[in-house]
N, CA, C and O of each residue as an XYZ file, in Angstrom:
296
protein
N      -9.838     29.591     43.559
C      -9.450     28.710     42.755
C      -7.949     29.137     42.543
O      -7.484     30.266     42.697
N      -7.075     27.611     42.028
C      -5.733     27.923     41.703
C      -5.617     27.887     40.045
O      -6.356     27.308     39.248
N      -4.468     28.681     39.802
C      -4.466     28.966     38.407
C      -3.899     27.506     37.800
O      -3.161     26.660     38.306
N      -4.470     27.570     36.679
C      -4.095     26.127     35.852
C      -2.459     26.035     35.215
O      -2.017     26.822     34.378
N      -1.911     25.211     35.649
C      -0.545     25.154     35.329
C      -0.281     25.065     33.989
O      -0.922     24.119     33.533
N       0.406     25.646     33.100
C       0.542     25.364     31.758
C       1.287     23.806     31.475
O       2.300     23.354     32.009
N       0.457     23.219     30.510
C       1.045     21.820     30.197
C       2.639     21.773     29.609
O       3.092     22.714     28.957
N       3.191     20.924     29.827
C       4.227     20.845     29.191
C       4.462     20.282     27.902
O       3.901     19.220     27.631
N       5.086     20.742     27.199
C       4.974     20.676     25.537
C       5.631     19.338     25.061
O       6.808     19.011     25.214
N       4.448     18.501     24.341
C       5.044     17.147     23.950
C       6.256     17.179     22.926
O       6.210     17.927     21.949
N       7.379     16.322     23.179
C       8.283     16.122     22.084
C       7.507     15.814     20.870
O       6.504     15.102     20.922
N       7.970     16.359     19.725
C       7.216     15.828     18.287
C       7.761     14.606     17.896
O       8.916     14.314     18.205
N       6.810     13.618     17.031
C       7.082     12.512     16.700
C       8.243     12.663     15.842
O       9.138     11.862     16.112
N       8.522     13.576     14.744
C       9.754     13.599     13.782
C      10.393     15.125     14.146
O       9.676     15.993     14.644
N      11.472     15.294     13.915
C      12.274     16.516     14.222
C      11.365     17.580     12.873
O      10.855     17.166     11.832
N      11.428     18.932     13.366
C      10.614     19.573     12.137
C      11.524     19.736     11.008
O      10.993     19.886      9.908
N      12.859     19.734     11.082
C      13.434     19.928      9.761
C      13.072     18.471      8.725
O      13.034     18.594      7.501
N      12.889     17.491      9.225
C      12.938     16.138      8.658
C      11.279     16.369      8.203
O      10.900     15.888      7.135
N      10.476     17.011      8.941
C       9.068     16.812      8.470
C       8.845     17.746      7.341
O       8.055     17.397      6.463
N       9.522     19.037      7.246
C       9.453     20.039      6.146
C       9.986     19.377      4.907
O       9.361     19.465      3.849
N      11.274     18.626      5.012
C      11.917     17.913      3.733
C      10.884     16.842      3.307
O      10.770     16.790      2.083
N      10.002     15.864      4.074
C       9.250     15.209      3.491
C       8.158     15.853      2.782
O       8.018     15.741      1.565
N       7.355     16.551      3.557
C       6.555     18.015      2.967
C       6.830     18.248      1.494
O       5.954     18.017      0.660
N       8.074     18.716      1.146
C       8.591     19.202     -0.011
C       8.612     17.982     -1.116
O       8.126     18.024     -2.246
N       9.298     16.891     -0.499
C       9.391     15.746     -1.620
C       7.773     15.381     -1.815
O       7.379     15.321     -2.980
N       7.013     15.185     -0.967
C       5.687     14.855     -1.585
C       4.876     15.771     -2.270
O       3.964     15.435     -3.025
N       5.309     17.319     -1.927
C       4.334     18.216     -2.790
C       5.122     18.512     -4.199
O       4.686     19.254     -5.080
N       5.931     18.044     -4.232
C       6.675     18.634     -5.489
C       6.913     17.508     -6.512
O       7.316     17.898     -7.608
N       6.715     16.017     -6.336
C       6.879     15.065     -7.025
C       5.293     15.083     -7.703
O       4.209     15.178     -7.129
N       5.637     14.943     -9.246
C       4.468     14.521    -10.259
C       4.014     13.388    -10.512
O       3.774     13.090    -11.682
N       3.785     12.474     -9.455
C       2.691     10.881     -9.836
C       1.754     11.259     -9.006
O       1.504     12.291     -8.384
N       1.128      9.879     -9.153
C      -0.117      9.683     -8.616
C      -0.020      9.749     -6.988
O       1.074      9.577     -6.451
N      -0.951      9.951     -6.375
C      -0.862      9.942     -4.795
C      -0.625      8.729     -4.114
O      -0.072      8.740     -3.014
N      -1.018      7.599     -4.705
C      -0.528      6.346     -4.180
C       0.654      5.727     -4.710
O       0.786      4.523     -4.487
N       1.483      6.288     -5.330
C       2.562      5.775     -5.955
C       3.981      6.955     -5.258
O       5.102      6.968     -5.769
N       3.701      7.588     -4.397
C       4.831      8.603     -4.039
C       5.698      8.176     -3.284
O       6.707      8.879     -3.329
N       5.785      7.101     -2.413
C       6.551      6.418     -1.560
C       7.394      5.465     -2.184
O       7.024      4.766     -3.127
N       8.578      5.425     -1.647
C       9.815      4.399     -2.372
C       9.279      2.876     -2.576
O       9.795      2.129     -3.407
N       8.188      2.481     -1.735
C       7.973      1.348     -1.729
C       6.406      1.039     -2.397
O       5.974     -0.105     -2.534
N       5.730      2.139     -2.741
C       4.277      2.266     -3.147
C       4.176      1.640     -4.367
O       3.015      1.498     -4.752
N       5.045      1.219     -5.096
C       4.747      0.468     -6.467
C       4.674     -0.889     -6.046
O       3.856     -1.581     -6.653
N       5.390     -1.467     -5.082
C       5.234     -2.767     -4.737
C       3.831     -3.209     -4.345
O       3.220     -4.146     -4.859
N       3.348     -2.318     -3.249
C       1.891     -2.634     -2.439
C       1.123     -2.199     -3.438
O       0.236     -3.010     -3.703
N       1.112     -0.914     -4.316
C      -0.034     -0.817     -5.171
C      -0.061     -1.390     -6.467
O      -1.194     -1.509     -6.934
N       1.011     -1.832     -7.274
C       1.128     -2.448     -8.407
C       1.260     -3.848     -8.565
O       0.401     -4.585     -9.050
N       2.862     -4.334     -7.943
C       3.022     -5.779     -8.324
C       2.156     -6.514     -7.219
O       1.463     -7.286     -7.882
N       1.901     -6.645     -6.174
C       1.141     -7.334     -5.422
C      -0.232     -7.519     -6.137
O      -0.511     -8.666     -6.487
N      -1.071     -6.572     -6.379
C      -2.624     -7.026     -7.087
C      -2.337     -7.577     -8.337
O      -3.054     -8.505     -8.709
N      -1.322     -7.147     -9.147
C      -0.861     -7.730    -10.383
C      -0.681     -9.152    -10.009
O      -1.343    -10.018    -10.581
N       0.000     -9.384     -9.272
C       0.491    -10.873     -8.964
C      -0.839    -11.720     -8.954
O      -1.170    -12.674     -9.657
N      -1.634    -10.928     -7.714
C      -2.980    -11.836     -7.358
C      -3.821    -12.005     -8.731
O      -4.274    -13.118     -8.997
N      -4.032    -10.923     -9.600
C      -4.495    -11.124    -10.861
C      -4.333    -12.271    -11.689
O      -5.180    -13.037    -12.150
N      -2.781    -12.246    -11.819
C      -2.209    -13.373    -12.765
C      -2.820    -14.796    -12.021
O      -3.628    -15.459    -12.671
N      -2.476    -15.193    -10.835
C      -2.521    -16.258    -10.264
C      -3.881    -16.492    -10.254
O      -4.147    -17.663    -10.527
N      -5.037    -15.635     -9.987
C      -6.251    -15.925    -10.097
C      -6.727    -16.507    -11.518
O      -7.424    -17.513    -11.656
N      -6.219    -15.684    -12.562
C      -6.478    -15.766    -13.872
C      -5.965    -17.304    -14.440
O      -6.525    -17.926    -15.342
N      -4.710    -17.768    -13.647
C      -4.204    -18.711    -14.179
C      -5.055    -20.097    -13.481
O      -4.962    -21.170    -14.076
N      -5.794    -20.018    -12.333
C      -6.464    -20.728    -11.495
C      -7.611    -21.067    -12.340
O      -7.894    -22.249    -12.534
N      -8.413    -19.942    -12.950
C      -9.436    -19.853    -13.551
C      -9.401    -20.434    -14.505
O     -10.344    -21.216    -14.624
N      -8.452    -20.415    -15.592
C      -8.058    -20.907    -17.076
C      -7.896    -22.516    -16.693
O      -8.233    -23.395    -17.487
N      -7.343    -22.796    -15.390
C      -7.027    -24.348    -15.281
C      -8.357    -24.928    -14.951
O      -8.661    -26.010    -15.454
N      -9.395    -24.146    -13.941
C     -10.570    -24.860    -13.871
C     -11.625    -24.994    -15.109
O     -12.432    -25.907    -15.285
N     -11.438    -24.023    -15.792
C     -12.447    -24.137    -17.072
C     -11.554    -25.051    -18.062
O     -12.277    -25.510    -18.945
N     -10.221    -25.454    -18.189
C      -9.881    -26.574    -19.114
C     -10.621    -27.691    -18.264
O     -11.555    -28.263    -18.826
N     -10.275    -28.085    -16.881
C     -10.452    -29.237    -16.069
C     -11.947    -29.430    -16.528
O     -12.278    -30.434    -17.159
N     -12.794    -28.486    -16.208
C     -14.415    -28.954    -16.681
C     -14.782    -29.275    -17.799
O     -15.547    -30.198    -18.080
N     -14.055    -28.242    -18.797
C     -14.510    -28.745    -20.611
C     -13.891    -30.173    -20.717
O     -14.403    -30.887    -21.580
N     -12.896    -30.697    -19.998
C     -12.104    -31.860    -20.625
C     -12.771    -32.892    -19.726
O     -12.673    -34.033    -20.176
N     -13.388    -32.792    -18.634
C     -13.787    -33.726    -17.453
C     -12.352    -34.451    -17.216
O     -12.105    -35.631    -17.463
N     -11.509    -33.535    -16.711
C     -10.238    -33.836    -16.273
C     -10.168    -33.637    -14.623
O     -11.009    -32.819    -14.250
N      -9.494    -34.101    -13.723
C      -9.231    -33.672    -12.411
C     -10.447    -33.727    -11.449
O     -10.649    -32.962    -10.506
N     -11.359    -34.948    -11.922
C     -12.133    -35.042    -11.118
C     -11.895    -36.100     -9.725
O     -11.202    -37.108     -9.587
N     -12.892    -35.294     -8.707
C     -12.637    -36.462     -7.392
C     -13.531    -37.502     -7.390
O     -14.729    -37.273     -7.562
N     -13.043    -38.803     -7.188
C     -14.204    -39.964     -7.219
C     -14.713    -40.000     -5.970
O     -15.615    -40.789     -5.693
């Protein structure tokens, strides 16, 4: 049998220095895990808060319309 040839090493996705820099950033920050990135406040706080406010307004409008008999479809 032939000896297996060693596989060529793949290029990494990121340079090692960049990776170590990112690791140091995420390991030394003192925030919650889901708020560590620069845009995480938008996706983890602002968007769910906007959905909650919008749904609360629609629920309040529905309760008002039902209690006053307004907005019926004929």
